[in-house]
C-alpha positions in Angstrom: 9.7 -4.3 -13.4 6.7 -4.1 -15.9 6.3 -1.1 -18.2 3.2 0.0 -16.2 5.1 -0.2 -12.9 7.9 1.8 -14.4 5.4 4.5 -15.6 3.8 4.7 -12.1 7.2 5.0 -10.5 8.1 7.8 -12.9 4.9 9.7 -12.1 5.6 9.5 -8.4 9.2 10.6 -8.8 8.2 13.5 -11.1 5.6 14.8 -8.6 8.2 14.4 -5.8 10.9 16.3 -7.7 8.6 18.9 -9.1 5.5 19.1 -6.9 2.6 20.9 -8.4 0.9 23.6 -6.3 3.6 23.6 -3.7 3.1 27.1 -2.1 1.5 29.0 0.7 -1.9 30.4 0.1 -2.6 33.4 2.4 -6.0 34.0 0.8 -7.2 30.4 1.5 -10.7 30.0 3.0 -9.7 26.8 4.9 -6.6 24.9 5.7 -5.4 21.9 7.9 -2.2 20.4 8.9 -1.4 16.7 8.9 1.3 15.0 10.7 2.4 11.3 10.6 4.5 10.9 13.8 5.7 7.4 12.8 7.6 8.6 9.8 7.8 12.4 10.2 5.7 13.4 7.2 4.1 16.8 7.6 1.8 18.6 5.3 -0.4 21.7 5.3 -3.2 21.8 2.8 -4.7 25.2 1.7 -8.0 25.4 0.0 -9.8 28.4 -1.5 -13.5 27.7 -2.0 -15.5 30.0 -4.3 -19.1 29.4 -5.2 -19.0 25.8 -3.8 -15.9 24.8 -5.9 -12.3 24.4 -4.8 -11.0 27.2 -6.9 -7.4 26.7 -5.7 -5.7 24.0 -3.7 -2.0 24.0 -2.6 0.2 22.5 0.0 3.5 22.9 1.9 5.3 20.3 3.9 8.1 17.8 4.1 8.2 14.1 4.0 8.9 11.1 1.8 8.4 10.9 -1.9 5.1 9.1 -1.5 3.6 11.8 0.7 4.8 14.7 -1.4 3.7 13.0 -4.7 0.3 12.2 -3.2 -0.2 15.9 -2.1 0.9 17.1 -5.6 -1.4 14.7 -7.4 -4.3 15.6 -5.0 -4.0 19.3 -5.5 -4.0 18.9 -9.3 -7.0 16.6 -9.3 -9.2 18.4 -6.8 -8.9 21.9 -8.2 -12.2 23.0 -9.8 -14.2 20.3 -8.1 -16.9 20.7 -5.5 -16.3 19.7 -1.9 -18.4 16.6 -2.4 -16.4 15.6 -5.5 -13.1 16.1 -3.6 -14.4 13.9 -0.8 -15.4 11.3 -3.3 -11.9 11.3 -4.7 -10.5 10.9 -1.2 -12.8 7.9 -0.7 -11.7 6.4 -4.0 -8.0 6.8 -3.1 -8.7 5.2 0.3 -10.5 2.3 -1.3 -7.7 1.9 -3.9 -5.1 1.7 -1.1 -7.0 -0.2 1.6 -9.9 -2.0 -0.1 -9.9 -5.3 -2.1 -7.3 -5.5 -4.7 -9.0 -4.7 -8.0 -8.6 -2.3 -10.9 -8.6 1.3 -9.6 -11.5 3.5 -10.6 -10.9 5.0 -14.1 -11.6 8.6 -13.0 -8.4 8.8 -10.9 -6.0 9.6 -13.7 -2.4 9.7 -12.6 -3.4 9.1 -9.0 -3.4 5.4 -9.9 0.4 5.6 -9.7 -0.1 5.4 -5.9 -1.8 2.0 -6.2 1.5 0.2 -5.8 1.7 1.6 -2.3 -0.8 -1.0 -1.2 2.0 -3.5 -1.3 3.7 -1.6 1.5 1.2 -1.2 4.3 3.5 1.1 6.4 3.5 3.6 3.4 -0.3 3.8 3.0 -0.4 6.4 5.7 2.1 8.5 3.8 -0.1 8.4 0.7 -3.3 9.2 2.7 -1.9 12.0 4.8 -2.6 14.8 2.3 -6.1 13.5 1.7 -6.9 13.4 5.4 -5.7 17.0 5.6 -7.9 18.0 2.7 -10.9 16.4 4.3 -10.1 18.1 7.7 -9.8 21.5 6.0 -13.1 21.0 4.3 -14.6 20.1 7.7 -13.3 23.3 9.2 -10.7 21.4 11.4 -7.2 22.7 11.8 -5.5 19.3 12.1 -5.7 15.8 10.6 -4.3 12.5 11.7 -3.2 9.5 9.7 -6.0 7.4 11.2 
């Protein structure tokens, strides 16, 4: 395995073992649950919006390492951003995983560790589930799907 692939693998394993922002948020302003019935991944994303910014983002759930790492990376990267910026990040992640194979956008930071998932089409839904739940929460919906 290349050094870059090793680094990406370590980022995913670290976020799975020690997920950032893994907690309930009773004071959230919106939340949504996501469920992938094919593999059993479940996630609930909590968002607190203050003055147009995502002042806090957290999640709870169970699932595979990819799903949990993606949720952890997402919460860290979207905190402090506007709803539009969070949606743009979700679009960039979706494009990185589903679009033409090219270098990921530079603004994704550690999220590029998920780029290897594109080689395993069945796992793309695992990586996207938290992002779908975030978008659903921002849209005022209670549930999200992997579609």
